[in-house]
C-alpha positions in Angstrom: 28.4 -7.0 -21.4 28.6 -8.6 -25.5 26.8 -5.7 -27.0 28.6 -6.9 -30.5 25.4 -7.5 -32.4 24.0 -3.3 -32.1 26.0 -1.2 -33.8 25.3 2.7 -34.3 27.8 5.5 -36.1 30.2 7.7 -33.2 28.3 10.7 -34.6 24.7 9.8 -33.9 25.5 8.8 -30.4 27.6 13.0 -29.5 26.1 14.9 -31.9 23.3 16.1 -29.8 26.1 16.3 -26.6 26.8 20.1 -25.5 30.4 21.2 -25.5 31.7 18.7 -27.2 35.2 18.5 -28.7 36.9 15.6 -30.7 40.6 14.7 -31.1 41.3 13.2 -33.8 44.8 10.8 -34.3 45.5 12.8 -38.1 44.6 16.0 -36.8 46.3 18.2 -34.3 43.7 20.4 -33.0 40.5 20.2 -31.6 37.6 19.8 -33.9 33.8 20.7 -32.8 31.3 17.4 -33.9 30.6 19.0 -37.2 34.5 19.8 -38.6 35.1 16.1 -38.0 31.3 15.2 -39.3 32.5 12.7 -42.0 35.3 10.6 -40.0 32.7 10.3 -37.0 30.3 9.1 -39.6 32.6 6.4 -40.8 33.4 4.8 -37.1 30.7 2.4 -36.3 30.5 1.7 -32.1 29.5 -1.6 -31.3 29.7 -1.7 -27.6 29.6 1.5 -24.6 32.5 0.0 -21.7 33.5 1.6 -18.5 36.0 -0.8 -18.0 39.3 -1.4 -19.8 38.8 -5.0 -18.7 35.5 -5.9 -20.6 36.1 -3.9 -23.9 34.9 -5.5 -27.0 36.5 -4.6 -31.3 34.5 -1.5 -31.8 34.0 -0.4 -28.2 33.4 3.4 -27.2 35.5 3.5 -24.0 33.9 5.5 -21.5 36.9 7.1 -19.2 35.3 7.5 -15.3 36.8 9.2 -12.1 36.2 7.1 -9.6 37.9 7.2 -5.7 40.5 5.1 -6.7 41.2 4.6 -9.9 40.8 7.6 -13.2 39.7 5.7 -16.3 42.0 8.1 -18.2 44.8 5.7 -17.2 43.2 2.7 -18.9 42.8 4.5 -22.1 46.0 3.1 -23.7 44.9 -0.3 -22.2 41.5 -0.2 -23.8 43.1 0.9 -27.2 45.2 -2.5 -27.5 41.7 -4.5 -26.5 40.3 -3.1 -29.6 38.1 0.1 -28.6 37.5 2.5 -31.5 37.3 6.0 -29.5 37.5 7.0 -25.7 35.0 9.7 -24.3 37.3 11.6 -22.2 37.5 14.8 -19.7 40.9 15.5 -20.8 43.0 14.4 -24.2 45.4 11.8 -23.3 48.9 10.7 -24.9 47.0 7.8 -27.2 46.5 7.7 -30.8 42.9 6.9 -30.6 40.0 9.1 -31.5 38.8 11.3 -28.2 35.8 12.7 -27.7 35.9 15.4 -24.6 33.4 15.8 -22.8 33.0 18.2 -19.1 31.5 14.9 -17.2 32.3 11.2 -18.5 30.2 10.4 -16.5 26.8 12.6 -17.6 27.8 11.8 -21.4 27.9 8.4 -21.0 24.6 8.3 -19.9 23.3 10.1 -23.1 25.3 7.9 -25.1 23.8 5.0 -23.4 20.5 5.5 -24.4 20.9 7.1 -27.6 23.1 4.0 -28.6 20.3 1.2 -27.0 17.4 3.1 -28.9 16.1 5.5 -25.6 14.3 2.0 -24.2 12.6 4.0 -21.4 10.5 5.5 -23.8 9.0 1.7 -24.3 8.7 0.5 -20.6 6.8 1.1 -17.6 9.8 2.7 -15.6 9.4 2.8 -11.7 12.2 4.3 -9.3 12.5 4.1 -5.7 15.0 5.9 -3.5 15.5 6.5 0.0 17.5 5.2 2.8 15.6 1.8 3.7 13.2 -0.1 2.1 13.9 0.2 -1.3 14.6 -3.5 -1.9 11.7 -4.6 -0.3 8.9 -2.2 -1.5 10.2 -3.1 -5.4 9.2 -6.9 -4.4 6.7 -5.9 -3.7 5.6 -4.2 -6.2 7.1 -6.3 -8.9 4.5 -8.7 -7.3 1.8 -6.6 -7.4 2.3 -6.2 -11.5 3.3 -9.8 -12.0 -0.5 -10.4 -10.3 -1.7 -7.9 -13.0 0.1 -9.6 -15.9 3.0 -7.6 -16.7 6.3 -9.0 -16.9 8.6 -7.0 -15.0 12.9 -6.2 -14.8 13.8 -5.6 -11.6 17.8 -3.3 -11.0 18.7 -3.0 -7.6 20.7 -4.0 -4.4 20.2 -8.1 -4.8 21.4 -7.6 -8.5 24.8 -7.1 -8.4 27.7 -5.1 -7.1 26.3 -1.9 -7.2 22.1 -1.0 -5.6 22.0 1.0 -9.3 24.7 0.1 -12.3 26.1 2.8 -14.0 24.8 3.8 -16.9 25.2 1.5 -19.8 24.2 -1.5 -17.5 20.8 0.3 -16.7 20.2 1.0 -20.4 21.1 -2.6 -21.6 18.8 -4.1 -18.6 15.7 -1.8 -19.9 16.8 -3.0 -24.0 16.8 -6.3 -22.5 13.4 -5.9 -21.1 11.9 -4.3 -24.5 13.1 -7.1 -26.9 11.9 -10.1 -24.1 8.2 -8.5 -24.3 8.1 -7.0 -20.7 6.3 -4.4 -19.5 8.1 -2.4 -16.6 11.4 -1.8 -15.0 11.3 -1.1 -11.1 14.9 0.1 -10.1 16.2 0.9 -6.7 17.5 4.5 -7.2 20.8 5.4 -5.3 22.1 8.5 -3.8 25.4 7.7 -5.7 23.6 6.8 -8.9 21.9 10.8 -9.0 24.9 12.3 -8.3 27.1 10.6 -10.6 24.2 10.7 -13.6 23.6 7.1 -13.5 19.7 7.1 -14.7 20.1 10.1 -16.6 18.2 10.0 -19.8 15.0 8.5 -18.2 12.3 9.8 -17.5 10.0 8.1 -14.8 6.6 7.1 -14.7 6.5 6.9 -10.6 8.7 7.7 -8.9 8.9 6.9 -4.7 10.6 8.0 -1.6 10.7 5.8 1.1 12.6 7.4 4.4 16.2 9.1 5.1 18.1 8.6 8.0 22.1 8.8 8.4 23.7 6.4 6.2 26.7 7.2 3.0 27.5 10.5 5.1 31.1 9.0 3.9 30.4 10.1 0.6 27.5 12.8 0.9 29.5 14.9 4.1 26.7 15.5 5.5 21.9 15.3 5.7 21.8 17.9 3.8 23.6 17.0 1.0 22.5 13.9 1.2 18.9 14.9 0.9 19.8 17.1 -1.9 21.4 13.8 -3.6 18.2 12.0 -3.1 15.8 15.1 -4.6 17.4 15.3 -8.0 15.2 12.1 -8.5 12.0 14.0 -8.2 13.2 17.2 -11.3 10.4 17.5 -13.5 12.4 16.6 -16.3 13.5 13.3 -14.8 9.6 12.4 -12.9 5.9 12.3 -14.0 4.3 11.2 -10.0 6.4 11.5 -7.2 4.8 9.0 -4.1 6.4 10.0 -0.7 6.3 8.9 2.8 5.8 11.6 4.4 5.9 10.4 7.8 9.4 10.6 7.7 10.3 14.5 8.5 12.6 14.6 5.2 10.0 13.3 3.0 7.7 16.3 4.6 10.4 18.6 3.4 10.6 17.0 0.1 7.2 16.5 0.0 6.5 20.3 -0.3 9.6 21.0 -2.6 7.5 18.8 -5.1 4.0 21.3 -4.0 5.6 24.2 -4.6 7.0 23.3 -7.5 3.9 21.9 -9.0 5.0 20.6 -12.2 5.1 16.7 -10.7 1.6 15.0 -9.4 2.5 14.6 -5.3 1.2 11.5 -3.7 1.8 11.5 0.2 1.8 7.6 1.9 1.7 7.6 5.9 0.7 4.3 8.0 -2.9 5.6 8.0 -4.0 3.4 4.9 -3.5 0.2 6.9 -5.4 -0.8 9.8 -5.9 -4.0 12.2 -2.4 -4.5 12.0 -0.6 -7.7 13.5 2.9 -9.2 13.8 2.4 -12.8 12.9 6.3 -14.8 13.3 8.3 -13.0 10.8 6.1 -11.1 9.2 2.9 -9.2 9.3 -1.2 -9.4 8.7 -3.1 -5.7 8.3 -6.4 -4.2 6.3 -5.5 -2.2 3.3 -8.5 -0.5 1.7 -10.5 -2.9 3.1 -8.7 -5.8 1.9 -6.9 -8.5 3.8 -3.1 -8.8 3.4 -0.7 -10.7 4.7 3.4 -10.7 4.1 5.1 -13.4 6.3 8.5 -11.7 6.1 9.6 -8.3 6.6 8.1 -7.5 10.3 6.0 -4.8 11.2 8.3 -2.2 8.5 6.4 -4.9 5.9 3.2 -2.6 6.9 5.3 0.7 5.5 6.9 -1.3 2.6 3.6 -2.5 1.7 1.6 0.9 1.8 4.8 2.7 -0.5 4.0 -0.5 -3.1 0.4 -0.3 -3.2 0.4 3.8 -4.2 3.1 3.2 -6.7 0.9 0.6 -8.2 -2.1 2.6 -7.7 -0.5 5.8 -9.5 -0.2 3.2 -12.8 -3.8 2.7 -12.2 -3.9 -0.8 -10.8 -7.2 -1.9 -8.8 -7.3 -2.6 -4.9 -8.0 -6.4 -5.5 -5.2 -7.0 -7.4 -2.6 -4.8 -5.2 -3.8 -6.8 -2.4 -3.3 -10.2 -3.8 0.0 -8.9 -4.8 1.3 -7.9 -1.7 0.1 -11.5 -0.2 1.9 -13.0 -2.8 5.5 -11.2 -2.8 8.2 -13.7 -2.0 10.4 -13.2 0.5 13.6 -10.7 0.2 16.9 -12.5 1.1 17.9 -10.9 4.3 15.1 -8.8 5.0 13.6 -9.5 8.2 14.3 -13.2 7.4 13.3 -15.9 10.5 16.4 -18.4 9.5 15.2 -20.5 12.4 10.9 -20.2 13.6 10.1 -20.7 16.9 9.6 -24.2 18.2 8.4 -25.6 21.9 11.2 -24.9 23.9 13.4 -23.1 21.0 14.5 -19.3 20.3 13.3 -17.9 16.8 16.6 -16.4 15.7 16.5 -13.6 12.4 18.5 -12.0 10.0 18.1 -8.2 8.4 20.1 -6.0 6.5 19.7 -3.3 8.8 22.8 -1.7 8.7 21.9 2.4 9.9 20.2 3.6 13.1 16.7 3.8 12.1 16.8 0.1 10.0 18.4 -1.2 13.3 15.6 0.6 15.8 13.4 -0.9 12.9 14.0 -4.4 12.9 14.6 -4.5 16.9 10.9 -3.1 17.2 9.7 -5.6 14.9 11.7 -8.3 16.7 10.4 -6.7 20.6 6.3 -7.2 19.1 6.8 -10.9 18.5 9.4 -11.9 21.9 7.7 -13.6 24.4 11.2 -13.3 26.1 14.3 -10.7 25.6 15.7 -9.4 22.6 19.4 -10.6 21.2 21.2 -8.3 18.6 24.3 -8.9 17.1 25.9 -6.8 14.9 28.7 -5.2 13.6 29.5 -1.7 11.6 31.2 -1.9 7.6 34.7 -0.1 7.2 35.8 2.5 4.6 31.6 3.9 5.0 30.1 6.5 7.4 31.6 6.0 11.1 29.8 8.8 12.5 26.4 6.7 12.5 28.8 4.1 14.9 28.0 5.0 18.2 24.2 5.4 17.1 24.5 2.0 16.4 25.4 1.3 19.9 22.8 3.2 21.3 19.8 1.6 19.5 21.0 -1.0 20.4 21.1 -1.1 23.8 18.0 1.1 23.8 15.9 -1.8 22.2 17.3 -4.9 22.8 18.4 -6.7 26.2 21.2 -8.3 24.7 23.8 -6.3 22.7 26.7 -8.5 21.2 29.2 -6.0 18.7 31.1 -7.6 16.3 33.0 -7.3 12.9 30.9 -6.4 10.3 33.1 -6.1 6.7 36.4 -4.1 8.4 37.4 -4.2 5.1 40.3 -1.9 5.1 39.7 -0.6 8.6 40.9 -1.8 12.3 37.7 -4.2 13.1 38.5 -3.7 16.5 38.9 0.0 16.3 35.2 -0.1 14.7 33.5 -1.9 17.4 35.0 0.6 19.7 33.3 3.4 18.0 30.1 1.5 18.3 30.2 0.5 22.4 31.0 4.4 22.6 27.1 4.6 22.0 26.3 1.6 24.3 24.6 2.5 27.1 25.5 -0.5 29.5 22.6 0.4 32.1 20.2 -0.6 29.8 21.4 -3.9 28.2 24.3 -6.0 29.1 27.0 -5.8 26.3 29.1 -8.6 24.8 32.3 -7.6 22.2 33.0 -11.0 19.9 35.3 -9.6 17.4 35.5 -13.0 15.4 31.4 -12.8 13.7 30.5 -16.6 13.9 31.5 -16.7 17.6 28.9 -14.0 18.2 26.3 -15.6 16.6 26.7 -18.8 18.5 27.3 -16.5 21.8 23.7 -15.3 21.0 22.1 -18.8 20.2 23.5 -20.0 23.0 22.5 -18.0 25.5 18.5 -17.1 24.0 15.6 -19.7 25.7 12.6 -20.3 25.1 10.6 -17.2 23.7 13.7 -14.8 22.8 14.2 -13.5 19.7 18.0 -13.3 18.5 19.0 -10.6 15.7 21.7 -10.8 13.5 21.9 -7.6 11.6 23.9 -5.3 9.2 25.1 -8.1 6.3 21.1 -9.4 5.6 21.9 -11.5 2.0 25.6 -10.5 1.9 27.6 -14.4 2.0 31.0 -12.7 2.0 32.7 -10.6 4.6 35.3 -8.1 3.9 39.5 -8.1 5.4 41.4 -5.4 3.1 42.1 -7.0 0.5 41.1 -11.2 1.8 37.2 -11.8 1.0 35.7 -15.1 2.5 32.8 -17.2 2.4 30.4 -16.0 5.4 26.4 -16.3 5.4 24.9 -15.0 8.7 22.2 -17.0 7.6 23.9 -20.3 7.1 25.9 -19.9 10.3 23.4 -19.1 12.1 21.3 -23.1 10.6 24.7 -24.3 11.5 24.9 -23.2 15.1 21.4 -23.6 15.9 21.4 -27.5 14.7 24.3 -27.8 16.7 22.8 -26.6 19.9 20.2 -28.8 19.2 22.4 -32.4 18.7 24.1 -31.4 21.8 21.0 -31.0 23.8 19.9 -34.1 22.7 22.9 -35.8 23.4 
């Protein structure tokens, strides 16, 4: 991230932080911002950096504590690369200006907003949170806003390694949006981001809650903590209007909390706004507020996501006609109930989907069942170094809803792939479905497609848009879509031979 053309005095960036102290290389004691005013006012900061590998000349390096690494161990490296100062939670033995705060991430968010000129104040800002559906909702909403003629920047799962980036990256995206003449930023907001202060300093015009189901319990420990993390986005200092899916039990609870507080305008959403719903291929047709709407992707769950996006747009003052056209024109989200092999005479239909939670898998399989004229075959695994408790639940949902369950590897990371598979199959009801275990993901996809007959639907779940597979310290290229098409083509060639 090249911020070299932006320059702000260090004093300006830290003057409003609470409980901040300063350590100057020439002074042995800690000083208050006021006591070190002259020195800090002369230091020009030209970038806010949290990774020592990205440090530029004149940067403020923010030392963050992570799960594996501690940024305080890299202050020396940051100084050597040109950092002018370091934001720290405790002093380090490095001869550099040190801004000592209680929480580096919280302080970094406030500093980043100020450094980039508080860009969210010049944009319409929308934040979408929930376990499932965030990406689809934001893509549909972007299409609606574009139909209205509003330039939009999108922040989310498909844009980088994290659903919601660290605060300097977010603030830079919004800064660029303002200077590009865009009117709005739509952001997927993860629970991790909320707990880690990545969206601090942003007052959202509209925030939305899709649903909550078991996921990320390796980080949050239990569902209550997970819910509390999501609820942060709906605090009065962060939000003006809240759109909440009250068809979800956690959404009902969130809605009640918002209603009782009364500081944020609450708009409740459920399926009742859609009528004449019909699954068509990989998409869906329905009526919304007397308007015909068609999505050619997303399956039946596309209705729920579209209604959420529509209500956000309504809260922004966009009329129903524009909303209906925007939904119908929304381009497919990679890996979200994406048809990679269309149903033709004598062939099955093959779908890939990002579903990696029990609820998401169940929703995807129900959508697939609605367009199946035969059997439903599912291929999936679970990621390593992630919530283990959901694994048997995934197996349970798969066997409940599919005729054939093929359990394979996902991204094992540092765990044993076979152990993960065993934990999944512990939940499979072998009386309800046929169980096949195939650790090799490509071979699992091959078995599924080759056994499928005309009218069957094959769902390849868990990785969606991802194009790599992670085995510990080894990352290989693996694209479910690419593999599925190659396997299907080989099948056709073999049948014609």
